[in-house]
C-alpha positions as CSV (number, residue, x, y, z in Angstrom):
1,M,-12.5,-5.6,17.7
2,T,-9.8,-5.2,15.1
3,E,-6.3,-4.6,16.5
4,L,-4.7,-1.4,15.1
5,D,-1.7,0.6,16.2
6,L,-1.7,4.2,15.1
7,V,1.9,5.5,14.5
8,E,2.8,9.1,13.7
9,V,5.3,9.2,10.8
10,V,5.2,12.9,9.9
11,P,3.6,15.2,12.4
12,H,0.2,16.6,11.2
13,R,0.7,14.9,7.8
14,L,1.2,11.1,7.8
15,H,0.2,8.2,10.1
16,M,0.7,4.5,9.7
17,L,-2.2,2.2,10.7
18,R,-0.6,-1.1,11.6
19,F,-2.7,-4.3,11.7
20,P,-1.6,-7.7,12.9
21,I,-0.8,-8.4,9.2
22,G,0.0,-5.5,7.0
23,Q,-0.6,-1.8,7.3
24,A,-2.2,1.3,5.7
25,Y,-1.3,4.9,5.7
26,L,-3.3,8.1,6.3
27,W,-2.1,11.2,4.5
28,R,-3.5,14.6,5.5
29,D,-3.8,17.7,3.4
30,G,-5.4,20.1,5.9
31,A,-8.7,18.5,6.7
32,D,-8.8,16.4,3.5
33,L,-7.7,12.8,4.0
34,T,-6.3,10.0,1.7
35,L,-5.8,6.4,2.7
36,I,-3.1,4.4,1.0
37,D,-4.5,0.8,1.3
38,A,-7.3,-0.1,3.7
39,G,-6.4,-3.0,5.9
40,H,-8.4,-6.2,6.0
41,A,-12.2,-6.9,5.9
42,G,-13.8,-5.9,9.2
43,A,-11.3,-3.2,9.9
44,A,-13.5,-0.2,8.9
45,D,-14.6,0.6,12.5
46,A,-11.0,0.6,13.8
47,I,-9.8,2.8,10.9
48,E,-12.7,5.2,11.5
49,G,-11.8,5.3,15.2
50,A,-8.2,6.0,14.4
51,I,-9.2,8.9,12.2
52,R,-11.5,10.4,14.9
53,S,-8.8,9.9,17.5
54,L,-6.6,12.4,15.6
55,G,-9.4,15.0,15.8
56,L,-10.2,14.4,12.1
57,L,-13.5,13.8,10.4
58,P,-13.9,10.5,8.4
59,E,-16.3,12.2,6.1
60,R,-13.3,14.2,4.8
61,L,-11.8,10.9,3.5
62,E,-11.5,11.8,-0.2
63,R,-10.0,8.7,-1.7
64,I,-8.6,5.3,-1.0
65,V,-5.7,4.3,-3.2
66,L,-5.1,0.6,-3.3
67,T,-1.5,-0.5,-4.1
68,H,-2.7,-3.9,-5.2
69,C,-5.5,-6.5,-5.0
70,H,-4.5,-8.6,-1.9
71,R,-6.9,-9.1,0.9
72,D,-4.8,-7.4,3.6
73,H,-4.8,-4.2,1.6
74,V,-8.2,-4.1,0.0
75,G,-10.5,-5.6,2.7
76,A,-12.1,-2.5,4.4
77,A,-12.0,-0.2,1.3
78,G,-15.5,-0.8,0.1
79,E,-17.1,-0.4,3.6
80,L,-15.2,2.9,4.2
81,A,-16.0,4.2,0.7
82,D,-19.7,3.4,1.2
83,R,-19.8,5.1,4.6
84,W,-18.0,8.3,3.6
85,G,-18.2,8.6,-0.1
86,A,-14.5,8.2,-0.8
87,R,-13.4,7.2,-4.2
88,V,-11.5,3.9,-4.6
89,V,-8.5,4.1,-6.9
90,A,-6.5,1.1,-8.3
91,H,-4.4,0.2,-11.3
92,R,-6.3,-1.0,-14.4
93,L,-4.8,-4.5,-14.2
94,D,-5.7,-5.2,-10.6
95,A,-9.2,-3.5,-10.7
96,P,-11.1,-6.6,-12.1
97,V,-9.7,-8.7,-9.2
98,I,-10.6,-6.0,-6.6
99,R,-14.2,-6.0,-8.1
100,G,-14.4,-9.7,-7.8
101,E,-14.6,-10.2,-11.6
102,E,-11.3,-12.2,-11.8
103,P,-9.5,-14.4,-9.3
104,V,-6.6,-13.2,-7.2
105,P,-3.4,-14.1,-9.2
106,E,-1.5,-17.0,-7.6
107,P,2.1,-16.2,-6.5
108,V,5.0,-18.4,-7.5
109,L,6.3,-19.2,-4.0
110,Q,9.9,-19.8,-3.1
111,T,10.3,-22.7,-0.6
112,W,10.9,-20.4,2.4
113,E,7.8,-18.4,1.6
114,V,5.3,-21.3,1.8
115,P,4.7,-21.2,5.6
116,L,4.5,-17.4,5.5
117,Y,1.9,-17.5,2.8
118,A,-0.2,-19.9,4.7
119,H,-0.1,-17.5,7.7
120,G,-1.2,-14.7,5.5
121,L,-4.3,-16.6,4.4
122,T,-5.6,-16.3,7.9
123,V,-6.6,-12.7,7.0
124,P,-10.3,-12.5,6.1
125,E,-11.0,-12.7,2.4
126,A,-11.8,-9.3,0.9
127,P,-15.3,-8.8,-0.4
128,P,-15.8,-7.6,-4.0
129,T,-15.1,-3.9,-3.9
130,R,-15.9,-1.2,-6.4
131,V,-13.1,0.7,-8.1
132,D,-14.2,4.3,-9.0
133,Q,-11.0,5.3,-10.8
134,E,-8.6,3.0,-12.8
135,V,-5.1,4.5,-13.1
136,E,-2.0,3.9,-15.2
137,D,1.7,4.6,-14.7
138,G,2.5,8.3,-14.4
139,E,-1.0,9.5,-13.6
140,R,-1.3,12.2,-11.0
141,L,-3.8,12.4,-8.1
142,P,-4.8,15.6,-6.3
143,F,-3.3,15.1,-2.9
144,G,0.2,15.5,-1.4
145,D,0.8,18.4,-3.8
146,G,0.7,16.0,-6.7
147,A,0.8,12.3,-6.1
148,V,2.2,10.2,-8.9
149,I,1.2,6.6,-9.6
150,V,4.2,4.4,-10.3
151,H,3.3,1.1,-11.9
152,A,5.4,-1.5,-10.1
153,P,4.4,-5.0,-11.4
154,G,5.7,-8.3,-10.2
155,H,4.0,-8.7,-6.8
156,T,0.8,-8.6,-8.8
157,P,0.3,-7.4,-12.4
158,G,-1.3,-4.1,-11.3
159,S,0.8,-3.3,-8.2
160,V,1.6,0.4,-7.9
161,A,3.6,2.7,-5.7
162,V,2.5,6.2,-4.8
163,H,5.1,8.9,-5.0
164,L,4.8,12.3,-3.4
165,P,7.8,14.1,-5.0
166,E,7.1,17.4,-3.3
167,H,7.4,15.7,0.1
168,G,10.0,13.0,-0.8
169,V,7.6,10.3,0.3
170,L,7.2,7.0,-1.5
171,F,4.5,4.4,-0.6
172,T,5.8,1.1,-2.0
173,G,2.9,-1.2,-1.4
174,D,4.3,-4.7,-1.3
175,C,6.9,-4.2,-4.0
176,V,9.3,-3.5,-1.2
177,A,9.3,-4.9,2.3
178,G,11.0,-3.6,5.4
179,V,10.6,-6.4,7.8
180,G,14.0,-7.0,9.4
181,R,15.7,-5.7,6.3
182,V,14.8,-3.8,3.1
183,M,14.2,-6.3,0.3
184,P,11.7,-7.1,-2.5
185,G,8.3,-8.1,-1.2
186,V,7.3,-11.7,-1.0
187,F,4.6,-13.8,-2.7
188,N,5.2,-12.4,-6.1
189,V,3.5,-13.6,-9.3
190,D,6.7,-12.7,-11.2
191,R,9.9,-12.3,-9.1
192,A,12.0,-11.0,-12.0
193,R,9.5,-8.2,-12.7
194,A,9.2,-7.5,-8.9
195,V,13.0,-7.1,-8.7
196,A,13.0,-4.8,-11.7
197,S,10.2,-2.7,-10.1
198,F,12.2,-2.6,-6.8
199,R,15.2,-1.1,-8.7
200,H,12.9,1.4,-10.4
201,L,11.5,2.6,-7.1
202,A,15.0,2.9,-5.7
203,D,15.9,5.1,-8.6
204,L,13.2,7.6,-7.4
205,A,15.5,8.3,-4.4
206,P,12.8,9.2,-1.9
207,S,13.7,10.7,1.5
208,M,11.1,8.5,3.1
209,A,9.8,5.0,2.1
210,C,6.6,3.6,3.5
211,F,6.1,-0.1,3.1
212,G,3.1,-2.4,3.1
213,H,4.9,-4.5,5.7
214,G,7.6,-3.2,8.0
215,D,8.4,0.1,9.6
216,P,8.8,3.1,7.4
217,L,12.3,4.3,6.5
218,T,12.4,7.9,7.7
219,S,16.1,8.6,7.3
220,A,18.7,7.6,4.6
221,A,15.9,6.1,2.6
222,A,17.4,6.8,-0.8
223,D,20.8,5.3,0.1
224,T,19.2,2.3,1.8
225,L,16.9,1.5,-1.1
226,R,19.8,1.8,-3.6
227,A,22.0,-0.4,-1.6
228,A,19.3,-3.0,-1.2
229,A,18.5,-2.9,-5.0
230,T,22.2,-3.3,-5.8
231,A,22.4,-6.3,-3.5
232,V,19.4,-7.9,-5.1
233,A,20.8,-7.3,-8.6
234,T,24.1,-8.9,-7.8
235,A,22.7,-11.9,-5.7
């Protein structure tokens, strides 16, 4: 059975689904549900159980927004979508990888990232997964009172963040990490672009930042992101 910790982030609105490696987020608009990322292959039962444990119905899962094409974010998306009819959403540049039409882009690893990357490969490989909607920078999705797709390339070419400006919430995917400290995510195909994307996301000044890895920032998020972006720029 897949290990999953269900963590309330915003009461009656937002929960984090934390796996041994990586995490996903469940956003609630009344009874309608949106997943930001979908954990690893084999996690569908655990995700469904988590939804039911909140007194919610998995058949109200409207969409699964994938922040990028990596196995710890895509793995269970196809199975969940097939079960409940949810639409799978991803950026145009990562969609062919998610569908299995193109290989996963190889990162340019820094020396200290090598052992971490090997550990990440213990996550089951994601099966080819359909993408129902390919999105671009600035597109809006009908949840969270107007969710905005923010193209944040560098981690992968089609990495995105999801911004809910009406709620001050930013889902960063792996463009930003919050493990130990706030910093650009690791395992990037283009670190310079990843750092530029990090600075762009910091400029959005969210009141809450939800990372692909690490605990969400629920206070002083804007100041923390700006300070971290400045530190990266001057390093």
